[in-house]
Each structure stands twice: as structure tokens, then as C-alpha cells.
C-alpha positions as MATLAB code, in Angstrom:
seq = 'MAYITSILLAFNTHSGFAIFRTSRLRGGDATRLARIPHLPGDIHVHTESHHETTLAAGAAAVFAPAGLGHAAAGLSWKHFPAGENGFFRAPVLITGASEALLIDGGFTYSDGRAVAEAIKATGKTLTAIYVSQSDPDYYFGLKAIKEVFPQARVIAAAETVAAINGSVDKKIAVWGPQLKENGPQALADVVIPEVFDGKALTVDSETIEIVDAEGLANRRYLSVPSLNAVFGGVMIFAGVHVWTADTSSKEQRAAWLANLEKIVAAKPEIVVPGHMTPQAATDLSGVEHTKSYLIAFEEELAKAKDAAALKGAMEARFPGLGMGVALDIGSKVATGEMKWG';
ca = [
     193.544   82.023  147.545;
     194.981   84.460  149.326;
     195.558   87.500  147.003;
     196.511   91.007  148.211;
     194.539   94.113  147.297;
     195.759   97.428  148.282;
     193.529  100.228  148.192;
     195.473  104.503  147.759;
     192.904  106.114  151.068;
     195.336  108.795  150.936;
     198.664  111.075  149.804;
     200.461  113.758  149.664;
     202.555  114.912  146.892;
     205.371  117.071  148.928;
     206.440  114.137  151.163;
     205.362  111.240  148.987;
     204.138  108.626  151.303;
     200.820  107.295  150.786;
     198.392  105.143  152.879;
     197.317  102.389  152.062;
     194.901   99.105  153.083;
     195.506   96.307  152.338;
     193.183   93.574  151.408;
     192.909   89.289  152.492;
     190.920   87.297  150.475;
     191.329   85.522  154.026;
     192.146   87.269  156.051;
     191.908   90.880  157.526;
     192.599   94.099  156.987;
     196.058   96.385  157.553;
     197.011   99.520  157.496;
     200.231  101.161  156.228;
     202.038  104.170  156.111;
     204.529  103.978  152.879;
     206.015  105.364  150.596;
     204.330  104.419  147.032;
     207.150  102.042  144.461;
     204.402  101.768  142.531;
     200.182  100.860  142.845;
     199.233   97.610  142.826;
     196.380   95.884  142.334;
     194.459   93.802  139.330;
     192.713   94.954  136.763;
     189.081   93.704  136.657;
     185.869   94.045  134.074;
     182.786   92.934  135.120;
     180.093   92.568  132.400;
     176.772   93.621  132.329;
     176.120   88.982  133.526;
     178.360   90.350  136.505;
     181.301   87.637  134.385;
     183.989   88.735  135.964;
     187.324   88.326  134.082;
     190.942   89.221  135.732;
     192.475   91.277  132.262;
     196.143   93.090  133.382;
     197.837   92.211  136.546;
     199.883   95.238  138.713;
     197.384   97.331  137.546;
     196.755  100.116  139.944;
     192.056   99.764  140.037;
     189.554   97.927  139.632;
     187.424   98.689  136.528;
     183.655   97.531  136.318;
     182.096   98.389  133.313;
     178.625   98.883  133.453;
     176.840  101.046  130.146;
     178.101   97.679  128.701;
     174.393   96.246  126.351;
     172.793  100.148  127.161;
     172.052  101.400  123.920;
     169.540  103.877  122.181;
     169.605  105.691  118.427;
     172.615  103.476  117.445;
     174.883  103.954  120.460;
     176.010  102.018  123.110;
     177.846  102.492  126.552;
     180.359  101.821  129.561;
     181.771  103.356  131.548;
     185.665  102.377  133.623;
     185.110  103.017  137.497;
     188.759  103.224  139.395;
     189.158  102.672  142.882;
     191.093  104.946  145.043;
     194.245  103.949  143.154;
     192.856  105.941  139.989;
     191.734  108.347  142.082;
     187.243  106.667  141.083;
     188.182  107.477  137.166;
     185.246  106.639  134.850;
     186.470  107.407  131.725;
     183.711  106.431  129.365;
     183.378  104.773  125.535;
     180.701  105.328  123.301;
     179.845  103.079  120.273;
     178.124  102.770  116.827;
     177.387  100.414  114.560;
     180.984  100.694  113.704;
     182.945  103.584  115.454;
     184.056  104.014  118.755;
     184.675  107.178  120.488;
     186.149  107.807  124.399;
     185.913  109.929  126.447;
     189.058  110.642  128.633;
     191.526  107.582  129.040;
     192.950  107.156  133.061;
     195.733  107.754  136.320;
     198.130  104.595  135.224;
     199.187  102.201  131.863;
     197.403   99.640  134.014;
     194.139  101.568  133.484;
     194.649  101.753  130.421;
     195.720   98.407  128.969;
     192.246   97.193  130.925;
     190.597  100.052  128.191;
     191.661   99.063  125.045;
     191.084   95.509  125.997;
     187.351   96.355  126.199;
     187.624   98.655  123.488;
     189.042   96.200  121.257;
     186.524   93.028  122.549;
     183.944   95.014  120.931;
     185.494   94.947  117.727;
     184.507   98.886  117.044;
     187.153  100.852  115.219;
     188.536  103.301  117.995;
     188.618  107.391  115.908;
     188.928  109.691  118.874;
     190.142  110.387  122.636;
     188.530  113.224  123.616;
     190.190  114.687  127.049;
     188.131  116.660  128.942;
     190.426  117.767  131.266;
     194.003  118.567  132.329;
     194.816  116.793  135.593;
     196.711  113.721  135.174;
     194.510  111.183  135.986;
     193.183  112.233  132.781;
     195.382  111.279  129.991;
     198.522  109.980  132.172;
     197.282  106.009  130.548;
     196.665  106.581  127.270;
     200.345  105.768  125.929;
     198.919  102.438  126.401;
     195.574  102.922  124.638;
     197.553  105.008  121.802;
     199.830  101.695  121.080;
     196.985   99.403  121.068;
     194.880  102.000  118.771;
     197.319  103.992  116.910;
     195.369  105.798  113.878;
     193.385  107.105  116.567;
     192.960  110.937  117.383;
     193.472  111.553  120.664;
     192.500  115.216  121.010;
     191.498  117.957  123.489;
     190.376  121.696  123.903;
     192.204  124.094  122.920;
     192.279  124.711  126.718;
     193.135  121.940  128.799;
     195.900  121.095  126.177;
     197.408  124.717  127.208;
     196.801  123.603  131.077;
     198.420  120.069  130.109;
     201.735  121.399  128.368;
     201.258  123.795  131.929;
     201.042  120.897  134.372;
     202.501  118.039  132.676;
     206.703  118.500  133.689;
     206.081  119.395  137.279;
     202.884  116.000  137.535;
     205.254  113.503  136.268;
     208.348  114.824  138.412;
     205.648  113.918  140.917;
     204.155  110.226  139.924;
     207.201  109.052  137.638;
     208.478  107.299  141.302;
     205.839  106.624  142.712;
     204.286  104.844  139.201;
     207.594  103.894  138.303;
     206.844  100.974  135.109;
     203.368  102.076  135.765;
     203.319  105.412  133.870;
     204.821  107.964  132.417;
     208.829  108.847  133.392;
     210.244  111.212  130.670;
     207.613  113.477  129.030;
     207.696  111.762  125.812;
     206.292  109.065  127.988;
     202.819  111.421  128.026;
     200.659  111.385  125.277;
     199.502  115.552  124.714;
     195.913  115.732  122.691;
     196.073  117.712  119.365;
     194.112  120.836  119.144;
     189.846  120.941  118.826;
     187.665  123.083  119.860;
     184.581  122.114  117.872;
     181.876  121.870  120.308;
     180.329  118.039  118.302;
     181.718  115.262  117.530;
     180.657  111.647  115.911;
     180.331  108.154  116.040;
     178.595  106.626  113.412;
     177.659  109.928  112.261;
     175.558  110.522  115.912;
     176.133  113.340  117.900;
     179.085  113.877  120.922;
     177.669  117.285  122.216;
     180.997  118.712  124.425;
     179.357  121.949  127.290;
     181.946  123.947  128.176;
     181.226  124.776  131.477;
     179.663  128.968  131.924;
     182.033  130.758  134.472;
     184.958  128.288  134.703;
     187.933  127.908  133.214;
     188.923  124.470  131.802;
     185.114  122.644  132.686;
     183.810  120.228  129.975;
     181.306  117.745  130.171;
     180.056  116.015  126.909;
     175.907  115.002  126.666;
     174.942  112.278  124.241;
     170.804  114.182  122.969;
     170.123  110.701  121.538;
     171.169  108.831  124.594;
     170.001  111.414  127.081;
     172.879  110.714  128.905;
     175.562  113.338  130.084;
     179.506  111.642  131.029;
     180.115  114.942  133.278;
     184.110  114.648  133.398;
     185.808  116.750  136.486;
     181.882  118.035  136.957;
     180.377  115.996  138.764;
     181.253  113.114  141.739;
     179.404  110.048  143.340;
     180.589  107.911  146.122;
     183.613  110.352  146.754;
     185.183  113.579  148.027;
     184.320  116.187  146.439;
     187.288  117.531  144.269;
     187.261  121.588  145.347;
     191.248  122.920  145.361;
     190.528  123.838  141.533;
     188.058  126.012  142.318;
     189.481  127.947  145.465;
     187.224  131.407  145.286;
     183.156  131.085  146.167;
     182.621  132.425  142.872;
     184.032  129.961  140.635;
     181.803  127.070  143.397;
     179.094  129.059  142.634;
     179.983  128.938  138.196;
     180.324  125.469  139.517;
     176.568  124.843  140.983;
     174.619  126.766  138.622;
     176.692  124.665  136.170;
     174.587  121.869  138.383;
     171.415  122.459  138.469;
     171.019  123.230  134.629;
     172.548  118.917  134.042;
     169.484  119.185  136.723;
     166.895  121.182  134.298;
     168.148  118.755  130.754;
     165.941  116.174  132.783;
     168.996  114.075  131.460;
     168.030  109.743  132.795;
     172.213  108.723  132.463;
     174.239  110.682  133.997;
     178.137  109.546  134.850;
     179.841  110.611  137.119;
     184.068  111.635  136.266;
     185.724  110.298  139.709;
     182.560  107.881  141.425;
     181.952  104.416  142.815;
     181.893  101.364  141.582;
     179.036  100.649  142.978;
     177.411  104.449  142.014;
     174.164  104.993  140.071;
     174.652  106.717  136.078;
     171.806  108.617  137.099;
     170.960  112.621  138.355;
     172.465  111.210  141.988;
     175.863  112.180  141.393;
     175.000  115.734  140.426;
     172.853  116.328  143.268;
     175.803  114.263  145.445;
     178.540  117.178  143.656;
     175.437  120.067  144.487;
     175.148  119.001  148.376;
     178.442  118.087  148.928;
     179.652  122.397  147.051;
     177.103  123.796  149.174;
     177.637  121.943  152.603;
     181.534  122.971  151.581;
     180.770  126.652  151.236;
     178.613  126.410  154.646;
     180.826  124.489  156.689;
     184.288  127.036  155.400;
     182.209  130.396  156.300;
     182.666  128.607  160.192;
     185.918  126.509  160.420;
     189.016  128.100  161.997;
     191.383  126.530  159.822;
     191.528  123.601  157.838;
     190.635  121.476  160.310;
     188.127  122.285  161.271;
     186.874  121.927  157.505;
     187.901  118.846  157.341;
     186.287  117.394  160.878;
     182.253  119.099  159.799;
     182.695  117.985  156.177;
     183.741  114.567  157.557;
     180.458  114.297  159.588;
     178.336  115.382  157.275;
     179.290  113.290  154.403;
     180.517  109.562  155.933;
     182.105  107.309  154.222;
     183.503  108.513  150.803;
     186.471  107.668  149.305;
     189.025  110.481  148.490;
     189.628  111.296  151.344;
     192.758  113.593  149.890;
     190.402  115.714  147.394;
     188.993  116.871  151.216;
     192.005  117.081  152.333;
     194.109  119.019  149.833;
     190.612  120.933  148.923;
     190.062  122.527  153.314;
     193.516  123.908  153.034;
     193.781  125.507  149.932;
     189.855  127.101  150.922;
     191.189  127.851  154.183;
     194.310  130.111  152.471;
     197.288  126.660  154.367;
     198.328  125.863  151.242;
     197.991  127.046  147.136;
     197.634  124.671  144.822;
     197.726  125.053  140.540;
];
């Protein structure tokens, strides 16, 4: 057996070039530079007993729903961490006795199909999909889920919907040629959420709180009191470089840190980062990693003469992290060498 898995290591949105590491089951790894025609790979689902089942071919990520069977007060949860090709996104499914709620989508249609299959396997009714962030890796894959669950409402805060509408054409122009059949090619292919500015959702009468980040635009996370859980979205990262390009000022990053301190003070037992490696823990360690990273970023930015120096210093302090593109772009934005947004 000699299947090949290609892992996206870095991507430049301007040139369209990417670096892949290609692995064979028998044989070595190779790293190659290519203009992305598509994002290859297989999607796998691991149950709590670690039994592996291939769900779909041509996928952009490896999914590992690790929360299967975690339950309290009638609710259960599981998450779907994607690999590098899916920007390490981790959608979360919350289920009750009869209903289900999906928190965020993924980047590709194959991501979406894998999640849809997992939802179908629960036998629950998917009532809603809540989109917490306006980046395309939070909603590009939703079409594949809506095709399976057309009755599910796709909702987001007005601020998020406005941000999606304001950027979606540009995102399709950049990513459509790369994703091809694995992602949206036109606006009609994108599921745009309807506006929902409520502060809570329910699953079988259990409350899921929507928490707006203080001092930050278009940032929010979800809290489930009965699970003592926080589903952190773009606020929390684990095992990967933190995406700082959207918080280009020192004041924004300070506000981010203050919000993370509030999460720590609440002492949740379960914390699922919005971007994480499949093996990352689902506890406060993701919050601590994000805090440490932001503090280090501020320290090194004050000393760095340019983006390359900042990037090198952060790599030295945080070796071996995934999603290097976040550091590459974040360093350039912070030093003024690149405009973002």
C-alpha cells in the first residue's frame, strides 16, 4: 500500500504558490513548490475508540472528531480538527437528545462532506449552523453540509455577515482557482449566513451562550455552561502559529489577551480552539499557548528590525508549530511590510 498525502506547508495568496510535503506510507517524504491546482488528501474520522474510517476522497484535511461520547447534562460534543490543508480548523458539533448544533464550517467541500456524514451518523436533527467568524475557512465548506441538511438555519452576527458580504468576492477570486471543484467558484456556491444577533442558542433546551469579545471587532466565542466548555473559534489556537494579521495594532492584541484572561478566570474544563492540530488537547492549554504567543509576539516585534527578523525570533521561541503562513503574513503586517484586510 502506498497512498500519498500532500500537506500544505505555506501559501502565498498573491503568487498562488504553495509548498507541500508529500508523504508515502512506504518511502520518504518530499517537499515541493507548486502552484496549487487543488488540495489533495483523504478525510478520515477517528471515533473515541480510535477506529479509523475513510469517508471521502479528494479532501483537504484529516478530521479526528475527538469529543465523541463526552457528555454532561444531556449534551455531547465532538470536534473535527483539520490538517494543514484546512488551516487546522476545528468545527464543533453539539448534540442533545434529538437536536444538533454545528459551530462553524470548514474550508472545502470535502471538509463539509466529512462533517455532514458525521452529523448523519448521530441520527440527530441539525437545527442550526452558527458561523462565528468571517474568514473563508469558517464558511466555504458549508454548501456540502446544507445539501445534506437543507432545513438547518445558517446564522451569524450581523457584524460577521457584513464582513463576509464585504470580502467574499475577493476570497472566491483568490481561492476558487486553487480549490476548483473542492470549493466555491461563484457567489452562488457560497452559503451566506442570515443575521442572528441573539446572545444564546439552545440544543434540546440547553443553553449555548454567544460571547462577544470586548474591545475587538467581529470576534466572539461560544460557552456552554452545562458542559463547562468554551468553543473558542478564532480567539484560541493550539499547536499552530497564531493568526495575528487581523489584529495589527498593539491595542487590539492587548484586548485579545484581556479576553483570554477572562476565559481562564471562568475555569472551563473543556476548551476547543478554532485552529488546532488534531492531537492538541481540549483544555486551557490552548488559551495559555495563545496568550504566550501574543506576549512573545509583542516582545519580539519591539526588537525586530523587519518582518524576517520577527519571524525568525518567533520560530526560535515556538519551534515546530503548524500553519507557518500565519507567522509569515502576521510578521509582515505587524512591521508594515504588508497591508491586510
